[in-house]
N, C-alpha and C positions, 0 to 999 in steps of 0.2 A: 504494500500500500504506500503510495507517494503522498507527500504533504498536500497536494492539490486534489486528492481523491475526494469525491463527494460521498456523503453518508446518507443512506436511505433507511427509514424504518417502515416496515410493513406489518400491520396487525392482521391477525387471522392468516398467518403466513404458512401454515403447515399443509395446506391443500388448496385445491380449486384456484380461484382468481388470485389469491394471495401468493400461492406457490408459483404460479405462472408469471406473475408480475415480478416476484423476487428474482427469478431466473433471467427475465428480460432486462431488469435494471442492472443486475450483475454483469450481464453481457455488454451493457452500455457503459460500464466502468464504475458503477457505484459500489462502495462497500455496503453490505446489507446487514441490517439488524432484523431478525426474525422474531416476532412476538406471537404468542398463542398459548392456549391452555394446556395442550398435550405435548410433553417433551419429545416423544419418539418422532412424530412427523417433523417437528422443527429441526431436530438433529439430522434427520435424513436429508432435508432440503439444504441445510448448512454443509453437509458432506458433499452433496452434489455440486454446490457452488464452489467449494474449495477444490474439488477434483478437477474442475474446469479452470482453475487458476484464480478464482475470485476470493474475496474476503467476506466472511460471514460470522455473525455472532447470534446465537440462539438464546432467547431469554423467555422462560415460562412466565406468562403474564395473564392475569384476569383484568381486562380493560375496564370492568365495572367497579373495581376495587381501587380507591385512591392510593392506598399504601403499595399495592402491586404496581401501579403505574409510576409512582415515585421511584420505586426500586428499579424499574425498567430504565427510566431516564438517568438515574445515577449510574447504571451500568454503561449506558451510552457515553456519558461524559467521561467516565473512567477509562473506557477503551479508546474512544475516538476524539473526545474533546469538543465535538460539535455535532449538529444535525442539519442537513441540507434539504431533506425531503421526508415528510410523513405521509404515508398512504393509509388513511383510516378505512380499512377494508373489513375488519371484524364485524360480524353481524349474525343474526339468527332470525328465523321465521317462526310462526306459530301454527303452521299448517293451515288447512282450510277450516276455520272455526267460526260458526255462526255467532253473530253479535250477542245474542241472548245467552249463549253458552260460555262466553269468556269468563274464565276464572281470574280473580284479582292477581294471584301469584303469576299466572301466565302473562298477563299484561305487564306486570312489573319486571319480569324477566326479559321480555323483549325490549322494553324501554331502557333497562339497565345496560344491556349490551349495545343496542343500536344507537342510542341517544346519549346516555350518560357516559358510556365508554368513549364516544367521539369527543364529548366535552372534555373529559379528563385528559385524553391524549393530546387534544388540540391545545388546551391550556398549558400543558407541560412543554409542548413543542414551541409554542409562542414565546414562553418565557426564555427558553434556551436560545431560540433564533434571534430574539431581541437583544440578548446579553452577549452573544458571541461576536468574534471578530474574524472575518468581516461579517457584518450584521445581515440578517435576512435568511430566507428560505422559502420553501414551497410546501403547501399542505393540499393534498388531493383527497377528497371525500368520495367514497363509494356510495352513490345515491342508488337509483333504480328507476326502471320504467314506472315503478309504483310511486316515485316522487312526482309523477305527472298524472297517472291514472291508475285507480285501484283494480285489483282483482276482486271477485266476490269473496266474502268471508275472510277479509284480510285487514281488519281494522287496526290492530296494533302495529303490524309491519308498515302499512300505508301511512299511518300517523307519524311514525318515526322517520320514514323516508321523506315525507313532506317537510318535517322539521329540519332534516339535514340541509335542505335547500336554504332555509333561513340561516343556519349556521354558516354555510358557504358564503352567503352574501355579507353577513356580519363580519366574518373574519377577513374577507377580502377588503372590506372598508377599514376595519380597525388596524389591519396590517400595513396600510399604505405608508405611514411615516417611518416604518422600520424595514422596508423592502421584504415584507412577508406577504406572499401572494397565496390565494386559495382558489381551488378549482373543484369541480364536481363532475364525475363520470357516471352517467346513467346507463346501466347495462341491461340489455334485454336478452335473456335466455342463453347465457354462456353455457357451454356444454361441460358441466361438472356433475359430481355425484348428487348435488342438491337439486339439479334440474332433470335428473334421469326420468322422473315421473312424468315429465311433459311429453316424452315420446309415447307414453301410453294413453295420455288424455288428461286434460285438466278442465275444471269448470269454467265455462265462458259466461259472459254477462247475460246472454239470452237463456241460460240454464242448461245448455248442451255441454256434453263432455267431448272435447276434441284434442287430438295430439297437436303439438306446436313445434315449429322449426327451432333449431338451436344453432349457435355459431361456435366455432372452435375457440377455446379459451385463450389460445395463443394470440388471436386477433385482439382480444381485449388487452392482453399484456403488452402488445406492441403499442396500443393506444396510450396506455398508462406511461410507457417509456417515452413516447413522443411528448406528452404533456410535461413530463419531468425534465426533459432535455432542453426545454426552452430557457432562454436567459430570463432573469427576474424582471426585466423591463417589459416582458410580454406574458400574457396569460390567456389560456383557453378557459374562460369562466365556466362554461357548461359544454359537455360533449355527450352525445347519445350514441352508443354503439349497440346495435341490435341485430338479431337475425332478420333479414330483409322481409321475410314472409310471415313473421309473427303477428298476431292480431293486436295491433296497437294504433296504427295510423288509420283514420277513417272509422268504419264501423265493424271491423273484423278482417 
């Protein structure tokens, strides 16, 4: 690692979009900090990065826990001394849950990961990026097509993803004096384990069950790397990357 190597933190980095983005960012020259709840997948991704000549640090983290996030950022400062990119990717869904069947604990769990986790990591990254020399950095939030339009029976997930849009705009504004920029990538049906069910059929707004197209997760990772590679004087505030034939534009 050279003195001018940039450092990227990816949450939810052990699988899916997080893993693919970590590999793409490493290939683009970033040193990678991998955060997630399960140590084995994180260590596997770190080993893959290092085998390819990259630099990786795996830190087991619960993004919904302030103490865990503080420990994550202490590890980043101790190892690298700075942070240039945060990809707020960690998130969870509640499945297809009718509104009147939502349990309070389920609501709280989704909000804790998808919203509070983004707040905690963003706050810590903002503090570090503001204090470091040279000052500044980039924060990319994983939104969703659900930040624009809900699926049936998805209240908690949809609410948190709409809230991410507000966070993105607020951080983009508050970061201006410190060269901290904030972006959001809204992803539609990346082909991961979490979207495997879409190939068998998911509930549509008209009540029908239909399979949906997906796109290769590496395409999403390349988009994240493109956003991350811009100089801080430029920002892609919002990007939507979706399977071209998924039912989002128009009426299906």
